[in-house]
C-alpha positions, 0 to 999 in steps of 0.5 A: 499500499502506498504510504507517501502523499502528494501533500507531504511532497508539496510541503517538502518541496515548499520548505526546500525552496522557502528555506524555513518551515514558517515561510513554507507554511505561509506560502501553503496557507498552513500553520507552522506546526502543520507544516512541520508535522507534514515534513516529520511524517514524510521523514518517518515514512522514508526513514530518513532525515531530509534537512540539516538544522542550521541555527534557526533555518534548515538546509537540504542534506544529501538525502533531501537533494536526492529526493527533491527532483524526484518529488518535483516530477511527481507533483508536476505530473499530478498537476498535469493530470489535474489540468488535463481533466479539469475544465479550465485547468492550468499547468505551470512552467517555471523558466529561467533565462539569461539576459540576452536570451530573456530580453531578446528571444523569449518574447517570441518563444513564449508567444509560440508556446502560448499559441500551442498551449494556451492553458499554460501559466508561465513564470520566467526569471531573467538572471545571469547564466550561473543563476539559471544553473542554480535555479535548475539545481535547486529545482526552482526552474523547470527549464533553462536557457543560457548563454555560455558553455558550462558543465555540471554533473546534475545538468544536461546542456543542449547546444542551441543557437549560434550567437556573435558577440561584438565590441561597440561604442556610442556613435560619438565616442572617440574610439569610433573614428580612429584606427584601433590596435589591441593596446588602444582597445584594452584601455577602453574604458570598458563597461562590463557585465558582472562575473557569472554572466555569459557575455563576461565569460566569453569575453574573458575566454576569448577576448582578454587573451588578445588584449591582456588586462583591460581598463574596467570603469564600471561593472553593471548587472543588466544589459540595459544599464550598460547600453545606457552607460555606453550611450552616455559616452562612459566607455565601450562594451561587448554584447550580442549583435542580436541585442544591439540590432535596433541601436545599430540600425538607428546609428546610435551605436557603432561596432569597433573592429576586432580582427582575428578574434573569434567572439562567436558562442553558442546558446544552450538549453538546460535541465536537471538530469534527474527531472523528466521534461514536462509536456510543456517543456518539451513543447518549448524545446520543440519550438526552440529547435524549430527556431534553430533550424530556421536560423540554420537555413538563413545563415550564409554558406561558408565563404559567401557574402551575407 
């Protein structure tokens, strides 16, 4: 006879995400004692402790980390079953995307997703690539889209779109109208994304070996803030050509040459290795694959002018 209950698994998941029993109870509309009791009953049924008590808080231990993705899968399938049978039922999809993907590509991807699955309720967080990985590992996101190559034994990374990074400045910046060598380019001054972003990772791996140490004036946590700082003439930066398309077309920004330096990169689709992709995740993944195929057909053949 099955002894586990969906309620106990839901309490366990919520506690793992909220960080405290009290906060989890508030999210679930339960008293602290009822929340604690459900967790204790689950631990009793499994004959294992799932959290370590640290001060006034609790953190997942090895057993808890092992259970979490499987518990998420069970609860996710229960929600899908309920949504499929109840009239007007909604399924939920938690996504995390790094900033270029989130700001430039996700609106179109979500439009296609909601056209195919109109009952899906989507929550999207736009953070840097390392933070996307953290959300996948903690099971706070069902599916992730990141901008730099990473590896982790608990995550699957599927190569997706090809992207090109470019160095750019405001149209009136002094570097926009003079010949550039590596030393001049290194002096910038540069306005960079924070450590952990996909752009910063590619820049450090591909550009810095050619320029050596660069002069950094500002580190900012969003692409929009960097563009405004560049527009104000505070320095130069590096970003995806996709993200700069409008500014380049309007002549507000200009590209600075980086001959002989390969700044291409891949975007990646990512998910937890122990989690089954839901029907909504598979639909979004198929939409991503269709965009990948379309871009592959539109990309000029090698050796031909674009």
